[in-house]
C-alpha positions as CSV (number, residue, x, y, z in Angstrom):
1,M,165.3,157.7,42.4
2,T,168.7,159.4,41.1
3,D,170.7,158.1,38.5
4,E,173.3,156.8,40.4
5,V,173.2,155.2,44.1
6,S,175.5,153.9,46.2
7,A,175.6,150.1,46.7
8,K,177.2,147.1,48.2
9,L,178.8,144.6,46.3
10,V,178.0,141.5,48.0
11,R,179.7,137.9,47.1
12,T,179.5,135.5,50.0
13,L,177.0,134.6,52.8
14,A,179.0,136.5,55.2
15,E,179.2,139.6,53.4
16,L,175.2,139.1,52.8
17,N,175.2,138.5,56.7
18,R,176.8,141.8,57.4
19,S,174.2,143.7,55.2
20,A,172.0,146.5,57.2
21,P,168.2,147.4,57.3
22,G,168.1,149.8,54.4
23,E,171.3,148.9,52.3
24,V,171.4,148.4,48.8
25,L,173.2,145.3,47.4
26,V,174.2,144.0,43.8
27,V,174.5,139.9,43.9
28,H,175.5,138.0,40.7
29,S,174.4,135.0,40.0
30,G,177.5,133.1,40.1
31,T,178.4,133.6,43.4
32,P,177.8,132.2,46.5
33,A,175.4,135.1,48.0
34,Y,173.1,134.3,45.1
35,Y,170.4,131.8,46.0
36,P,170.7,132.8,49.9
37,A,169.4,136.8,48.4
38,A,166.8,135.2,46.5
39,A,165.7,133.5,50.0
40,L,165.3,136.5,51.4
41,I,163.6,138.4,48.4
42,E,161.0,135.3,48.5
43,R,160.5,135.6,52.0
44,Q,160.3,139.2,51.7
45,A,163.3,140.0,53.8
46,A,164.3,142.2,51.0
47,V,162.8,143.9,48.1
48,Q,164.0,143.2,44.7
49,L,165.0,146.8,43.0
50,G,165.6,145.4,39.8
51,E,167.5,142.8,37.5
52,V,169.9,142.9,34.6
53,Y,171.8,140.6,32.6
54,D,175.4,140.3,31.6
55,A,177.6,137.7,29.6
56,R,177.9,135.9,33.5
57,G,174.3,135.8,34.3
58,R,171.7,137.4,36.4
59,V,172.5,140.4,38.2
60,L,170.0,141.2,41.0
61,T,169.8,144.7,43.3
62,M,167.9,144.6,46.2
63,M,167.3,146.6,49.3
64,V,167.7,144.9,52.7
65,G,164.5,144.9,55.1
66,E,164.5,143.7,59.0
67,G,164.5,139.9,58.5
68,K,167.7,137.7,59.2
69,T,167.5,133.9,59.0
70,E,169.1,131.9,60.5
71,A,171.3,130.8,57.7
72,F,172.7,134.4,57.8
73,E,173.7,134.0,61.8
74,R,175.4,130.7,61.1
75,A,177.7,132.6,58.3
76,V,181.0,132.6,59.4
77,Y,182.5,136.1,59.5
78,E,185.3,136.7,57.0
79,P,188.4,139.6,57.2
80,G,187.9,142.5,55.2
81,G,185.3,145.2,54.6
82,P,182.6,145.3,52.0
83,R,183.3,146.2,48.7
84,R,181.5,149.6,47.9
85,I,180.4,150.4,44.3
86,T,178.3,153.4,42.8
87,I,175.2,152.0,40.2
88,G,173.4,153.6,37.4
89,R,169.5,153.5,36.6
90,E,170.3,150.1,34.4
91,F,170.7,148.4,38.0
92,F,166.8,149.1,38.6
93,I,165.1,148.2,35.7
94,T,162.4,146.3,36.6
95,A,160.3,145.9,33.3
96,L,160.5,142.1,33.6
97,K,158.3,142.7,36.5
98,D,156.4,145.6,35.6
99,Y,155.0,144.4,32.4
100,D,152.5,141.3,32.7
101,D,153.2,138.6,30.3
102,W,156.8,140.5,29.5
103,P,157.9,138.1,26.5
104,L,155.0,138.3,24.5
105,K,154.8,142.6,25.6
106,W,158.7,143.1,24.0
107,W,157.6,142.4,20.8
108,R,154.9,144.5,21.1
109,E,156.9,147.3,21.7
110,A,159.0,146.3,19.1
111,V,156.7,146.0,16.6
112,Q,154.8,149.3,17.8
113,N,158.3,151.0,16.9
114,A,158.1,149.3,13.6
115,V,154.4,150.2,12.7
116,D,155.0,153.9,14.2
117,A,157.8,154.4,11.6
118,G,155.8,153.4,8.9
119,G,157.1,150.2,8.2
120,R,155.6,147.9,5.9
121,Q,158.0,144.9,5.8
122,V,158.9,143.8,9.0
123,A,160.8,140.7,10.1
124,L,161.1,139.3,13.8
125,G,162.8,136.3,14.8
126,A,164.7,134.5,17.6
127,T,168.4,132.7,16.8
128,K,170.3,130.6,19.4
129,N,174.1,131.7,20.1
130,P,176.7,129.4,19.9
131,D,176.9,130.1,23.9
132,D,173.4,129.5,24.2
133,T,172.2,132.9,24.6
134,W,169.6,133.6,22.3
135,T,169.8,137.1,19.8
136,I,166.0,138.4,19.4
137,F,165.5,140.8,16.6
138,C,162.9,142.9,15.0
139,D,163.7,144.5,11.3
140,D,161.7,146.8,9.5
141,D,161.7,149.2,6.4
142,G,160.4,152.5,8.0
143,K,161.5,155.6,7.6
144,G,164.0,154.7,10.7
145,M,165.7,158.0,12.6
146,D,168.2,160.4,12.4
147,E,170.8,160.6,14.8
148,D,169.7,163.3,17.1
149,T,166.2,161.6,17.3
150,L,168.2,158.5,18.0
151,I,170.4,159.5,20.5
152,N,168.4,162.6,21.8
153,K,165.1,161.0,22.4
154,F,164.7,157.2,21.7
155,L,168.1,156.6,24.3
156,V,166.8,159.2,27.1
157,L,165.2,157.6,29.7
158,G,161.3,158.6,29.6
159,G,161.7,160.3,26.2
160,T,159.9,159.7,23.2
161,T,159.4,160.5,19.5
162,K,156.0,159.9,19.4
163,V,153.5,163.0,19.1
164,G,149.5,163.2,18.5
165,A,147.0,160.4,18.0
166,G,147.4,160.3,14.1
167,G,149.3,157.1,13.9
168,A,151.7,156.5,16.5
169,A,149.8,154.0,19.6
170,G,152.9,154.9,21.9
171,G,154.2,158.0,23.5
172,F,155.6,156.6,26.9
173,G,159.0,156.7,26.4
174,K,159.2,154.0,28.7
175,A,159.1,150.5,26.1
176,K,162.9,151.1,25.9
177,E,163.1,149.7,29.5
178,L,162.1,146.4,28.2
179,L,163.6,146.3,24.8
180,L,167.0,147.1,25.6
181,L,168.1,148.3,28.9
182,P,167.8,144.6,31.1
183,W,169.6,142.5,28.6
184,I,173.5,141.6,28.3
185,S,173.8,143.7,25.1
186,W,172.2,145.5,22.1
187,K,172.4,147.1,19.0
188,I,170.4,149.6,16.5
189,H,171.1,150.2,12.8
190,T,169.1,152.9,12.0
191,R,170.1,154.5,8.6
192,D,173.7,155.0,8.4
193,V,174.0,154.9,12.4
194,L,174.7,151.8,14.7
195,V,174.7,152.1,18.0
196,E,175.7,149.0,20.4
197,G,175.3,148.9,23.8
198,S,174.8,147.2,27.0
199,G,172.6,148.5,29.7
200,I,172.8,152.4,29.6
201,D,176.0,152.5,28.2
202,Y,176.5,152.4,24.5
203,T,179.2,153.5,21.4
204,T,178.0,155.1,18.2
205,K,179.5,154.8,14.2
206,K,178.4,155.7,11.0
207,T,178.2,152.6,8.7
208,F,176.6,151.6,5.8
209,E,173.0,153.3,4.8
210,R,170.2,151.1,5.5
211,K,166.2,151.5,5.0
212,G,164.2,151.5,7.9
213,T,165.9,149.9,11.5
214,R,167.1,147.2,12.7
215,L,166.8,146.4,16.7
216,E,168.9,143.3,18.4
217,V,169.2,142.5,21.6
218,V,170.7,139.2,23.1
219,M,169.0,137.5,26.1
220,P,169.9,134.7,28.4
221,S,169.0,131.3,27.5
222,D,166.7,131.2,30.7
223,K,165.3,134.4,30.5
224,T,164.3,135.0,26.8
225,T,161.5,135.6,24.7
226,D,160.9,133.7,20.9
227,G,159.1,133.2,17.9
228,V,156.4,131.6,19.2
229,I,155.2,134.1,21.3
230,A,156.1,136.9,18.4
231,R,153.3,134.9,16.0
232,G,151.1,134.8,19.3
233,F,151.3,138.7,19.7
234,L,150.7,138.6,15.9
235,E,148.0,136.9,15.5
236,K,146.1,139.1,18.6
237,C,146.6,142.2,15.9
238,N,145.3,143.5,13.3
239,L,147.8,145.0,10.7
240,P,146.9,144.2,7.5
241,Q,148.8,146.9,5.9
242,V,152.1,145.5,6.9
243,N,153.5,142.1,5.8
244,F,155.3,140.4,8.7
245,T,157.4,137.3,9.1
246,V,158.9,135.0,11.9
247,D,161.8,133.3,11.7
248,G,161.4,133.8,8.1
249,Q,157.9,132.4,7.8
250,P,154.9,135.1,7.0
251,V,152.3,135.4,9.6
252,R,149.5,137.7,9.1
253,A,147.8,139.8,11.5
254,A,144.5,140.0,10.6
255,L,142.2,139.6,13.5
256,S,139.3,141.8,12.7
257,G,135.5,142.2,13.8
258,D,132.6,143.6,11.8
259,Q,130.3,145.9,14.0
260,P,130.6,146.5,17.3
261,M,128.4,145.0,19.9
262,E,129.3,148.1,22.0
263,S,130.5,151.6,21.4
264,T,131.4,154.9,23.2
265,E,133.2,157.8,22.5
266,K,136.7,156.0,23.8
267,V,136.2,152.2,23.0
268,D,134.7,150.1,20.4
269,V,133.8,146.5,21.5
270,F,133.8,143.7,18.7
271,Y,132.6,140.0,18.8
272,V,133.5,137.3,17.0
273,K,131.7,134.2,17.3
274,T,133.9,131.2,16.3
275,D,133.9,127.6,17.1
276,R,137.0,128.4,19.5
277,K,136.9,129.2,23.3
278,Q,138.7,131.6,24.8
279,S,138.4,133.7,28.1
280,Y,139.7,137.2,27.3
281,I,139.4,140.3,25.4
282,Y,141.6,141.7,23.8
283,V,142.8,145.4,24.0
284,R,144.3,147.2,21.3
285,T,145.1,150.7,20.1
286,N,145.3,150.8,16.2
287,G,145.0,147.4,15.4
288,I,148.2,146.8,18.0
289,F,147.2,144.2,20.7
290,M,148.3,146.1,24.4
291,F,146.8,143.6,27.0
292,A,144.2,141.0,28.0
293,R,141.4,141.3,30.2
294,Y,139.3,138.4,31.7
295,V,135.8,137.9,30.7
296,G,134.7,134.6,31.2
297,E,134.9,131.5,28.5
298,I,133.3,132.5,25.6
299,P,133.1,130.6,22.3
300,G,134.9,133.4,20.3
301,Y,137.1,136.2,20.7
302,L,136.1,139.9,22.1
303,I,137.6,142.8,20.7
304,A,138.0,146.4,22.2
305,E,139.5,148.8,20.4
306,L,140.5,152.2,21.7
307,K,139.8,155.4,19.9
308,V,141.6,157.7,21.8
309,P,145.4,157.5,22.2
310,S,146.8,155.0,24.8
311,I,148.7,157.5,26.8
312,E,145.2,159.2,28.1
313,I,143.8,156.2,29.4
314,L,146.6,153.4,29.8
315,T,149.1,152.9,32.7
316,A,152.8,153.7,31.7
317,N,153.5,150.4,30.6
318,R,150.3,150.2,28.4
319,D,149.2,147.1,30.8
320,G,146.1,148.3,32.2
321,F,143.8,150.9,32.3
322,R,144.0,154.3,34.1
323,D,140.7,155.4,33.1
324,Y,137.8,154.1,35.4
325,D,135.0,154.6,32.5
326,I,136.5,152.3,29.8
327,A,137.6,149.6,32.4
328,R,134.0,150.0,34.0
329,T,132.9,149.1,29.9
330,I,134.6,146.0,29.5
331,D,133.7,144.7,33.3
332,R,129.9,145.2,32.4
333,L,130.5,143.7,29.2
334,G,132.2,140.7,31.0
335,E,129.5,140.6,33.5
336,R,126.6,140.5,30.9
337,L,128.7,137.6,29.2
338,A,128.7,135.9,32.5
339,K,124.9,136.1,32.8
340,D,124.4,135.0,29.3
341,V,126.4,131.9,29.7
342,M,124.3,131.8,33.3
343,S,120.9,131.8,31.6
344,A,121.9,128.8,28.8
345,L,122.4,126.5,31.7
346,R,119.4,127.0,33.8
347,G,117.1,124.1,33.9
348,S,120.1,122.0,33.7
349,K,120.7,118.9,36.8
350,G,123.3,117.5,38.5
351,L,125.7,120.1,37.1
352,V,129.2,120.8,40.0
353,R,131.8,123.6,40.2
354,K,133.5,122.4,43.7
355,K,136.7,123.7,44.6
356,Y,139.0,122.0,47.4
357,T,141.3,124.9,48.7
358,G,144.8,123.4,49.5
359,T,147.6,125.0,51.7
360,G,150.3,125.9,49.0
361,K,149.6,129.7,48.6
362,F,150.3,130.2,52.5
363,R,153.8,127.8,52.6
364,S,154.9,127.8,49.5
365,K,157.2,131.2,49.5
366,A,158.7,130.2,53.2
367,R,159.3,126.7,51.9
368,A,161.4,127.9,48.7
369,S,162.9,130.7,50.4
370,S,164.0,127.6,52.7
371,I,165.3,125.5,49.6
372,L,167.2,128.4,48.2
373,E,169.1,129.2,51.2
374,T,170.7,125.9,51.0
375,I,171.6,125.6,47.2
376,G,175.2,126.3,46.5
377,P,176.7,128.6,44.0
378,H,177.9,126.1,41.7
379,V,174.5,125.3,40.5
380,A,174.1,126.5,37.4
381,T,172.6,124.0,34.7
382,S,172.0,120.9,36.7
383,I,171.7,120.0,40.7
384,D,174.6,118.4,42.3
385,A,174.1,115.4,44.6
386,Q,175.3,117.6,47.9
387,S,172.0,120.4,46.7
388,M,169.8,117.5,45.8
389,G,169.9,115.9,49.3
390,H,169.1,119.3,50.7
391,I,166.1,120.1,48.5
392,T,164.7,116.5,49.1
393,A,164.9,116.8,53.0
394,H,163.2,119.9,53.3
395,L,160.5,118.5,50.8
396,S,160.6,115.4,53.3
397,D,160.4,117.3,56.2
398,Y,157.1,119.2,54.8
399,A,155.3,116.0,54.0
400,Q,156.1,114.8,56.9
401,G,152.5,113.0,57.4
402,E,151.1,114.5,54.4
403,E,152.6,112.8,51.2
404,T,149.6,110.6,50.8
405,K,146.9,113.6,50.8
406,L,145.5,114.5,47.6
407,S,147.3,118.2,47.8
408,S,151.2,117.8,49.3
409,V,154.9,118.4,47.8
410,P,156.2,115.3,46.0
411,S,158.3,112.5,47.6
412,K,161.6,112.3,47.9
413,A,161.6,109.6,44.4
414,V,159.7,112.3,42.8
415,A,161.5,115.2,43.3
416,E,164.6,113.6,42.6
417,A,163.3,112.2,39.1
418,M,161.9,116.0,38.0
419,L,165.5,117.7,39.3
420,D,167.7,115.0,37.0
421,H,166.9,117.7,34.7
422,K,169.6,120.4,32.5
423,F,168.2,123.7,33.4
424,T,169.2,126.7,31.5
425,G,170.0,128.8,34.1
426,P,169.4,130.3,37.7
427,N,165.8,131.5,36.6
428,H,164.7,128.0,35.6
429,I,165.9,126.5,38.9
430,E,164.4,128.8,40.6
431,A,161.3,128.4,38.7
432,A,161.5,124.7,39.8
433,I,161.6,125.5,43.5
434,E,158.8,127.4,43.1
435,Q,156.8,124.2,41.5
436,L,158.1,121.6,43.8
437,V,157.0,123.3,46.7
438,W,153.6,124.4,45.3
439,E,150.1,122.4,47.0
440,P,147.8,123.1,44.4
441,D,144.1,123.3,44.9
442,F,141.8,120.9,43.4
443,Y,138.7,121.4,41.2
444,V,135.5,119.1,40.3
445,V,134.1,120.2,37.4
446,N,131.0,118.7,35.8
447,D,129.3,119.7,32.5
448,I,127.1,117.0,31.8
449,D,123.6,117.4,32.3
450,G,122.1,115.1,34.5
451,F,125.2,112.9,35.0
452,K,125.8,112.6,39.2
453,V,129.4,112.4,39.5
454,P,130.0,109.1,41.9
455,K,131.5,109.8,45.5
456,K,135.1,108.2,44.3
457,F,135.9,111.5,42.3
458,F,135.7,113.9,45.2
459,P,138.8,114.3,47.5
460,E,137.1,113.3,50.5
461,T,135.7,110.1,49.5
462,M,138.4,109.0,46.4
463,S,138.9,105.7,45.9
464,P,142.6,104.5,46.3
465,T,142.6,104.0,42.2
466,V,141.3,107.5,41.7
467,L,143.3,109.0,44.1
468,K,146.4,107.5,42.3
469,L,145.1,109.3,39.0
470,A,144.7,112.6,40.8
471,K,148.0,112.3,42.2
472,T,149.9,111.1,38.9
473,W,147.9,114.3,37.1
474,V,149.3,116.4,40.1
475,E,152.9,115.2,39.6
476,L,153.0,115.3,35.8
477,C,151.7,118.6,35.6
478,R,154.1,119.9,37.6
479,F,156.6,117.7,36.0
480,V,156.0,119.4,33.1
481,L,155.9,123.4,34.2
482,I,159.2,122.4,36.0
483,Q,160.9,121.5,32.3
484,L,159.3,124.2,30.6
485,G,160.9,126.5,33.2
486,S,157.6,128.3,34.0
487,D,156.6,129.4,38.0
488,V,152.9,129.8,37.0
489,R,150.7,129.0,40.0
490,F,148.3,126.3,38.8
491,G,145.3,124.3,40.3
492,V,144.7,120.8,39.1
493,G,141.0,119.1,38.9
494,F,138.3,116.7,37.1
495,I,136.3,117.7,34.7
496,F,133.5,115.5,33.1
497,S,132.3,116.6,29.7
498,Q,131.6,114.5,26.8
499,E,133.1,117.3,25.0
500,T,136.8,117.4,26.0
501,A,139.3,114.9,27.3
502,A,141.2,117.7,29.3
503,A,141.0,121.5,29.6
504,A,143.2,124.8,30.7
505,M,140.7,127.2,32.9
506,T,141.0,130.4,34.2
507,D,139.1,130.6,37.6
508,R,136.8,133.4,37.7
509,E,136.9,133.6,41.7
510,H,140.4,134.5,41.6
511,V,140.9,136.9,38.9
512,E,142.2,139.8,40.5
513,D,144.5,137.5,42.8
514,G,146.6,136.2,39.5
515,E,144.1,134.6,37.6
516,E,145.0,131.2,38.9
517,K,145.1,128.7,36.2
518,W,143.3,124.8,36.3
519,L,144.9,121.8,34.7
520,M,141.7,119.8,34.4
521,L,141.8,115.9,33.4
522,N,138.3,113.9,32.1
523,P,139.0,110.7,34.5
524,L,136.7,109.1,31.8
525,K,138.8,107.4,28.9
526,D,135.6,107.0,26.3
527,Y,134.5,110.7,27.9
528,E,131.5,110.2,24.9
529,H,129.8,106.9,26.2
530,Y,130.8,108.2,30.1
531,E,128.0,106.1,31.6
532,K,130.0,102.8,30.6
533,S,133.6,104.2,30.7
534,D,136.9,103.1,32.6
535,I,139.3,105.7,34.3
536,W,142.5,106.3,33.2
537,R,145.0,103.7,34.6
538,P,148.6,104.9,35.6
539,A,150.1,101.7,35.9
540,Q,149.2,101.0,31.9
541,D,152.0,102.3,29.7
542,A,149.3,103.5,27.4
543,D,147.4,105.1,29.6
544,L,150.3,106.8,31.4
545,K,151.8,108.4,28.0
546,W,148.4,109.9,27.0
547,I,148.1,111.6,30.3
548,Y,151.6,113.1,30.1
549,A,151.0,114.2,26.3
550,A,148.0,115.3,28.2
551,A,149.4,117.4,30.5
552,I,152.1,118.7,28.0
553,H,149.2,120.2,25.8
554,E,147.3,121.9,29.2
555,A,150.3,123.5,30.5
556,T,151.3,124.7,27.1
557,H,148.0,126.9,27.1
558,I,149.0,128.2,30.6
559,A,152.9,128.6,30.5
560,D,152.8,130.3,26.9
561,R,149.2,132.2,27.8
562,I,147.9,131.1,24.9
563,S,144.0,130.6,25.1
564,Y,142.9,128.8,21.9
565,H,144.2,126.5,19.5
566,D,145.7,128.7,16.9
567,E,148.7,128.4,15.0
568,A,150.7,130.1,17.6
569,F,149.4,127.4,20.2
570,A,150.3,124.7,17.5
571,A,154.1,126.0,17.6
572,A,154.3,126.3,20.6
573,L,153.3,122.6,21.7
574,T,155.9,121.0,19.1
575,R,158.3,123.5,21.0
576,N,157.2,122.0,24.2
577,M,157.0,118.7,23.2
578,A,160.4,118.6,22.2
579,R,161.2,120.1,25.5
580,C,159.5,117.2,27.4
581,A,160.6,114.4,25.1
582,D,163.3,113.6,27.3
583,G,160.6,113.4,30.2
584,Y,159.0,110.2,29.3
585,R,161.9,107.8,30.3
586,K,160.9,109.3,33.8
587,I,157.4,109.2,34.1
588,K,157.3,105.7,35.4
589,Q,159.5,106.9,38.0
590,I,157.3,109.9,38.7
591,V,154.0,107.4,39.2
592,A,156.5,104.3,40.9
593,G,157.6,107.4,43.5
594,I,154.0,108.9,44.3
595,K,153.2,107.4,48.1
596,M,149.6,106.7,48.8
597,R,147.6,106.0,52.2
598,G,146.5,102.2,52.4
599,G,144.8,100.1,51.1
600,P,145.1,98.2,47.1
601,E,144.3,100.2,44.2
602,S,140.9,99.3,43.6
603,D,137.6,101.0,43.7
């Protein structure tokens, strides 16, 4: 792609209507064209080329496809020709989509630079600004960069200051596309040089001398990372020679293994047994966490420490392998672990893992796009009455004849309660729409040897009381994810276990298809004495509050991508409990709005 491309700046629905297939458009989140443009992307009638943020909000670039919508055809033609602009490469930044879990990977790239520069004291943090934006920073005491290196290497797209395999773990020159370019503004102070920029435009000046480098960026409130995620990243690393602080508090980066359980000339694989269960192997270079690869739930953690430069075996964004041999080694290890788990279960009786497929995967995109088209441009942090009416009308149409089913979109009353919320921006609103139209699959899992799950807990024979509990769990999980601004795809279900009251799981059968996440509730209140236990009853205040708290706990695992209970999870849970605290006043309204099929709530 060239550095400059001719594009059309569109602000109204009529201008969007006049766009032709193949045209490149620029759309700002504050204009009437924004949500209809997002709807085009959602239904794959246009391709998102990139996104950046400025002081006014989100800016999308997109290429129009062949599809047109009824909303476009109804648009009133406005006089005046389209505005033509020339856009630079910063508008084609796709880093937020190119990186799996970009909020964590931002810290990875920042810490990578700090450690490669020889930093031994590294401060990370996130501070909220008066305008609700966030300043995210990484401050190190390394060797820093001179002005020539900073300008002619670090700030060159595709350029890199890292050579050889001796210490530097990077070398792709791609990190700056995530670190700097998408954000509202950025600053780098290294030695006696201060660079201040926005996108690819920047100014430099001489300033006071400092040791090392301070990098800071300003992110919007609805598209940001934070110190909790930084802590979670560091806890997956092994950098004992570096003293880290996050938001002023010391954090150790010392996750290590003893003897490798498997070794090749390119990778050592370590296993450390603990009482915590998790589902991933952590791939690292020189002790720095790169990405996680699913292997199945195990008691402890696995580490794959690369022995060759990452540039030789990882993809450009360092989020996956391009070396087949290492990928195969990791996959074989996962398969062997899975077989070991299955061997341990041989001889057990009554164990169940049964999935009931919903229809959300096939209909949610079309539904989300239809709703996005109806939202007015003035919707920024709250849903106004007109847009609320449009959304709930669409949901009512979708739920016609299906509201009483286990897997369905929320009723009008439930949706209104969920959308009565202060949103942080257009990304948060779009995530909420994605969740509202999602119809999750249902899973029944029994891990109790010799226990026969009663028929009333299976979807096809579910009693009214159990159905009410199941639908309550579905909607409270949905409500929590909406409040957290997460658009993660999720399934729900019942888990029967003598060890857990609720759980977050990864579906092994769909690892290649987005690693579908499951939020599981044990319907039995006294799960240790399951044979005599009553079930949770949402009509009782204490039970309903407990179910909501469990939904926040388990949703934190999947929304913040933290697989087990460590300090990062504790910090994330505390933050999410605060985010969802106002929801306690709405959960009764949500439960009351859940529609049931005929018959009293009884077994």
